[in-house]
C-alpha positions, -999 to +999 in steps of 0.1 A: +185+485-092+189+512-065+225+521-056+237+528-021+240+563-009+258+577+022+259+555+053+243+526+035+210+545+029+194+541-005+206+567-030+182+594-039+170+592-074+159+625-090+134+628-118+154+631-151+143+637-187+168+628-214+166+632-251+192+625-278+190+650-305+210+635-334+236+622-309+236+653-287+224+645-252+199+669-238+192+661-201+175+680-173+173+667-137+150+679-109+165+698-081+146+678-055+134+642-051+098+632-055+080+622-024+063+587-022+028+582-034+009+594-065+026+623-082+019+644-113+051+650-133+057+665-167+083+679-190+074+710-211+092+720-242+091+755-256+112+781-272+123+813-255+135+827-289+138+811-323+173+799-315+168+787-279+149+756-268+139+750-232+129+719-213+112+724-179+105+696-155+073+700-135+062+684-103+026+693-102+026+729-113+060+736-098+091+738-120+118+716-105+143+716-133+152+737-164+175+732-194+181+758-221+198+746-253+208+761-287+184+754-315+151+736-315+138+701-318+132+684-352+097+677-363+104+640-365+128+616-348+141+583-361+118+575-391+105+540-384+121+542-350+117+524-318+086+542-306+077+553-271+085+530-242+073+537-207+087+517-177+116+500-196+140+504-225+154+481-252+183+484-275+206+513-268+199+535-238+191+571-243+213+581-214+245+567-198+227+570-164+212+535-168+217+501-185+190+485-206+163+473-198+164+494-166+129+485-155+110+511-136+095+501-103+067+528-103+033+528-117+015+549-143-022+557-140-024+583-168-001+593-197-009+624-218+011+635-248+002+670-259+018+686-289+007+721-294+028+735-322+029+744-358-001+735-380+001+703-399+006+722-432+037+739-417+051+706-406+045+691-441+062+721-457+092+718-434+096+681-440+096+685-477+119+715-479+156+714-485 
């Protein structure tokens, strides 16, 4: 449900990506609102160095938000977990910014998950190491 902003106008909602890494909230928010109509948005994860992770929010090819954080992301999350949900949530919310089910009123025409990263053999080795 949209909240009211100044002078009774609808509050501006900014694109936000949130991820809970073992209870640590990592959240990046765009610096500008999306315009109406079809949009291409993305979040990119990369490492600047071996000890610094970076999330970059993209609107088209333009970076509109960036978050640097110590460490990297684990290879797996929540073994047997809740899966990926688009447009609504269930159970516990990832962020305190919303309440479950927090249904999204937009539409999706395409979703692409791209995971360039270590080779499968490297992941298997990491998962079976101490």
